[in-house]
C-alpha positions, 0 to 999 in steps of 0.5 A: 890380174885379179879384179875386185868386183864392186859387189864383193867390196859391198859385201865385205863392207856390209859384213865389216859394218855389221861385225863392228856394230855387233861387238859394240853391242856386246861391249857397250856401256852407258855413256857418261852423263853429258851436259844437263844430265843427258847421256852422250852418244847412242843409247845403251843397246844401240849397237844392235843395229845389225839385228834391227836391220835384219827386221823386215828381211823375211827371215825363215824360222831356221835362219832365226834359229841360226842367228839365236845360236850365233848370238848365244855362242858369242855371249858365251865366248866372253869376248876377251879382245873387247874386254882388253880394249876397254881395259886399255882405253881406261888405262890410257885415259887414267894416264892421260889425265894423271897429274904427271902423265908418263909418256913411255907408258902412254906409248906402250898403251897405244901399241897394246891398244892397237893390237887389241883393236886388231884382235877385236876387229878380227873377231867381229869380222869372223862373227859377221861373216857367219851372219852373212852366210845365213842370209840369202843373196836377196837378203844381203842385197837388201841389207847392203842397201840399208847400210848404204842409207845409214841410220835413219833420222832420229835413230838416237833421239832421247826425247822431244826436240833431241837431235843427232849429236846433241850434247856433243860440242855444246 
């Protein structure tokens, strides 16, 4: 019988988390204005969390070079799965908010969207696995601890008095 070690689960979770945020950074578009003209959700570029979390890990110059090369490779790859997800999400929203939504079309978009999400996830996991391999065991441990802690207070603050989730549910 194969036993899954907690460390392996943590590493897998960390890699998946980094990967998801990495793709979000590449595909992030500014959120539509919310109440009182505020943008809702994280600010543009907030998806770079994994790269920000890498700060303070005492990366060596060769590690930095490897990260830069990975990011350039990713930018050059055009990311068709993420583009497809955005296109399908737009099509779904247009269908949902049309005057006469076509349930058959909505069901097909749901199927296509699930497949596109699966492909995008596979691409993100492959990318994050490459990132994880560049880090030393101690750096991965530190990164796992940061991921477990979650985002710091005020990570997405917009201005004086802003609070996390401001604009949602108002």
